[in-house]
N, C-alpha and C positions, 0 to 999 in steps of 0.2 A: 871330614872323610878320616876314616881308622883304618888300618890295613894291619890286622894281628902278628902278620909276618915282620912287619916294620917298624911300627910303632908301638911303646910300651903302655901302659891301661891309663897312664897320667892325662894319655889325648883328651881321652874322654872325662867330660868333666862330674863334679859329683851335683848334681840338678838334677829337675825333673825336667822331660823332653819328651820327643820324637825320634824316632829312628828307624831308617833303612835297609834292611840287607840284602845286597846284590851277590850273584857267583861272579867272582872274577873270572877274566876273560880266559876261555879254554874248558871251564868247567859246566858242570852239567848237573842237574838233579839224580837222583836215582833213577835207573828205568823205569816203569808201573805199567806200561803198555797206550798210556796217554800221555800225550806230550803237550804240556800246558804251554800259552802264547803269551810271551812275558813283553811288556813294556821296561823303557830303560832309560835311568839317570844317569847322565855323564860317559857312556856309551857301556853301562853295567846294567847286567838283568837284575830286572827287581822279584824277588820272591816274595818278602816277605815284610812287614811293617810295624811297629809296636809302640807303645807310651811305658812313662816309669814318671811315678806321682813322685821318688825321691832320687836318685843318683841313678844318671847315664854310663855312670864308671859302674858301679855297684852291679846293674841290670843286664846291659849287656858285656860285660866282659866277664864277671865272676858269676854269673846266672846261666847266659849264651854259650858265649865261648871256650870258658874253664870251668863251667858246670859238672856238677860230676852226680845231678840231679833230675831227671827229666820230668819230675814230678811238679819243680818250680818255674820251670819253661814251656810254655805251650811251644813257640818255636823246635825246643829239642827234641817232644813230641813227636811233631809232626817228620822231622827228617828221622829220627829213631824207627820211626813207622813205616817212614819212604824206603830206608835199608832194610825191614823187617827183621829188626831188634826185636829177639822174645821179650815180653812186658810183665813185669813182677808186680805182686799188689805189693803196694808202697805200705797200708795201714792193713791193720787184723781184720778191721770191717771192709766186709765186699762192697765199697764205695764205688769201684769203677777207677779210682788212683792208680797209678803204676809209676814205675820207673825201668830203667833197664838195668843192666846185669855192670857191674863197673868196669869190666872189658869192654864193654859195649858202650861204655859213658865214654871213656876215654877215645876208644876210636872213635865213636861222635865228635871228642873236640878235639881229635887230629885232623881230621878229615875239617871241619868246619875253620880252622885256621887257616887252610891251606888253601880253600877254596873258596872263601869267603870276604867280602868287604862290607866296611858299614860306614852309612852316615848318618848324623844327628847333627840336632839345633836342642839348645834350652828351650824351655818354652813352657810357661804357669797354666797354657791354654792348650794342651795336649788333646786332650778328650776332641772337641773339633777340630782340631792339625788332621789327628788319626783317621776322621771320617773323609777328609779332603784326597787324603794321600792314598786312603783305601780306592776310593771314585778315581781319582786320576791313574793310578800307577796300577791299578788290578792284581795284585801282586798273591799269587797261586797261591799258598801257603796259608795266606789270610780267611778264614773260614767266615769267622764271625764278623758279621758287619757289610760282610761284601755277597753286592748285589748284583754284581755283573753277571750277565748271561755267559759273557765268556769265560772259560775256564771251569763252567758248573761243572762241568762231566769231571773234570781233574780233580775240583775239591767236595763234589760226591765222594770218589774215590778214596782221598785222603782222610774223610770225615771216617768210612769203613776202617781203613788199615788202622786209623786210631783208635777204635773201640776196644774197650779191654773185655776178655772173657775166659772164665778159667779153663 
């Protein structure tokens, strides 16, 4: 387990693997009008799972928890969209890729560090393990690969919120 309020980034391995992001006890996602159903891991509500083919430390800590560009983190895009942050086109070409303002990215990192914890494991079979994790935990912020009927309405809303429009 990695707690960004207690642990330093060296706790996270510099190897490929899987991770599960959970709400800290007492924390909640921003209100959207649809309340997702959560499964738990060690008493924490599971909200997202992901993989990295290179480094848990780089992906989870540097891109998710302290990142400054939602463009490189699907998870940050989802959270920022739930918070209603304004989307800024990332590239000159209108290709739907976006980020948030520097101020909103900082607010997002601060919120994540205060409200989330992370479980992780190294693995070379991260793709197959991710499918099993999504099937078992049904994380509400995992849109891709999540076929569970429960939380479908929430995932549809999240998908709409994440769309970039000029």
